[in-house]
Every structure is written in C-alpha cells, then in structure tokens.
N, C-alpha and C positions, 0 to 999 in steps of 0.2 A: 527466078529472082536475080540470078547472076547476069543473065542477058539484059534484064532491065537496068541493073546497076551499071553495067558497061555502057549501055546506050546513054544513060544520064551523064557518064563521064565524057563520052564522045561529044555530047551536045554542048560542052563547055567551050568549044572552039576547035580550030583546025589541028593544033598540036599541043594539047594541054598535058602537063605532067600530072601524075596521080599523087595526091597527098593522102596518107593513111594516118589516122589518129590512134596512137598506141597509149593505153592507159594501164595495162598490166603486163602479161607475158610478151606482148609486142615491144615493150620497153627493154626487156632483158634477154629476149630470145626471138627476134623478129623472123628469122629463117630466110631473110633476103637481104641483099646489100642495098641499103638506101643511099642514093646519091647525096642526100643531105638530110640532116635531122635537126629539128629546132625544138626547144622548149615551147610548149603551146598550152594555152588555157582555153577551155571551152566553158561557156556559161550556159546554164540550163540543164546540165547533166553532171552526175557525180559518180565516182568509182565506189563500188560496194561489193562485199563478199556475200552476195545473196542470190546466187544462181546454183541450182543443184547440178552436180556432176555425177552421173551414174556409170561412167566409163573411165574418163581420164584421171579423175582424182577421187573416185569412189566406185561403188558397185550398185547394181539395182537394189540389193538387200540393205546396203549401208551407204547411201549417197554421201558424197563429199561435196565440196563447194569450189566454185571458181568465181572470178570477178565478173561483174557486169557494169555497164555504163547505163545508168538509169536517170530518168528525168528528175530535175530539181537540183539546185545548188550549182556548184562549179567543179571543174576537175583540171588539174595540171598533169600533162603527160608529154608525149613527143609527137610532133608532126614529122612523118617520114616521107621523103619525096622519092618517087619512082619516075625516072625519065620516060617521056611519052613513047619512046621507041622500045621500051621494055615492058610496057603495061600489058599488052595483049598476051605475051608469053608468061608473065608472072601471075596474072589475074586468076587463072584456074587453080594454081597452087595456093595462093592467098585464100581463095574462096574455100578450098578443101580444108584448109587449116581452121578457118574461123566459122565455117558454115557446113560441117559434115552433116548436120541435121539443121533444118531451117528454124533454128532457135532464136537467133538474133534478128533484129530489124536493122538492115543497113540504112544509114542516113548520112547525108552530106551536112557536116557541121561547120560552123564558122569558128575558126581557131585564131586566137590572138597570139602573135609571136613578136619578138623584139624586132624582127626584120619586116614586119607587116603581116596583115591578115592572110590566111589561106582557107580554102574550102577543102575539108578533108573527109574521106570516107571513114565512118566509125560504125562499129558493130554494137548496137544498143539493145537493151532488153526492156520489154513492156511489162508492167505490173500484171497484165492479163495473161502472161505466159505461164504455162504449167511448170516451167523451170524456175520461176521466181519463188524464193523461199518465204517471202513475207518477213515479218520481224522475228528474229531468233533471239532467245535469251542467252545469257552468258553460259549457262550450263550446257546448252545445246552446242554452242561453239566449242566449249572445252571438250565435250564428248567427240565432236567431229575432228578436232585437232589431234585427239588421242588415238582414234581408231580408224579413220577413213583413208583408204588408199585405193588407187586405181592403176591403170596401165602405165601412167607416167609418174607415179609416186603419190605421196600423201598430200592432202589439203594443206597441212602444216608446212611442208617443204615449199609448196607453191606460194603460199602466203609470205613465207620468209624470203624466198627468192624475189618476189615482187617488191617487198619492202627494200631489200638490198639494191635491186635494180633502180628503183625510184631514187633512193639516196645517192647512188652513183651519179645521177644527173642533177643532184641538188634539189630534188623534190621531196618534200615532207608530207607524210600522210598520218596525221595524229589518230584518226579513227582506226587505221590498220595497226598502228603501234599499240593502241589500247586493246584491240582484239588479240594480238599476239601475246600480250601479258597474261591472257587467260589460259594459254597452253601450259599444261603441267610441266615442271622442270624436267621430269624423266621422259617427256615426249620429244626426244631428239630424233631427227630423221637421219 
C-alpha cells in the first residue's frame, strides 16, 4: 500500500510537494517539520473518536479510542507541506506512524485553504473496518475515558491534547468538547 501511495504521489507531476491532512495528533504532534502549514477544510469526511486502539491508547483487554477521519460531513484541520526533495526520506517514517497495521485507507483528498486548494494525503477509516467502533453511548465513552490506557497514555489525555491542539490553531470541535464533558472530574491524566 505504501508503494502504491508513493506511486500516486509521483504521478502528480515531476516535482510535486507532498501535502498531508492532519485532523488529530498530526495537528499537535506531527513528528516532522512541515515547510508550510495551512488551515484546511475537507468536505465529505469528518473527525470522530470512533476507532479502537488496542495498543497506543488501550489494551486488547480494554481497548481505548483514537480519532478517525470518516466519510460524511466536513472537517477542519491542517494541510502540512513536505518539500518534494524530502518526501522519499520522510515517507517511510510517516507511514510507520500512521500505518503500523493496515487499518487506515490512505486517500488523496481535496482540501480548501485560504491560499487555494491542495490535494493532501489523508488516512481515513472505513465503516467496514473491524477497528470502527460504531455508535458508542455516553456511558461507554465515560468508561473509556476513565479506564483506558495504552503505551502512549490514556484515551482521555489523547482527546484532550487533540482539543487543545485544534484550539491552538483556531479550530473548534464542538462534538469533541461534548464528549470530553463526559469524563468524570476525577479522571485527570
């Protein structure tokens, strides 16, 4: 899949820069230096906390959650530009971070930015994926926020960091704010 995605990038022209759409942790912890970042809006996909995490934010016995970009609605995030001269070196690291298991469906999405449109690589999730949670009720979110931790910390900490990262860029996410109000007050990370 990585080779196919790189081939799609190369087919965009002789020296295209790579744009990556960040909608959650890529906003607040990209782990690479973007030459440029732009506020970007994608139509046809939305950010949601509906993907099981059995390692990073939970365990196999008590899965936590991470964000997914799923079809429907729209999403504001960041378009991060990687200069074409750095793409080949960066791509394996980016891929290892986002695709340690082939969970996401990499897609090229049309992003609207104030400086003009860009085609950006985004890591999306299908509703057919076994990692898609389906609809969770408030009690389940409350339980997950209270108890689920993985190798990189808790689901609650991840959700809070994402909200703070989005706000730092002037992005509001009212659905995430509502979910975080479900966390018990004593569930501090």
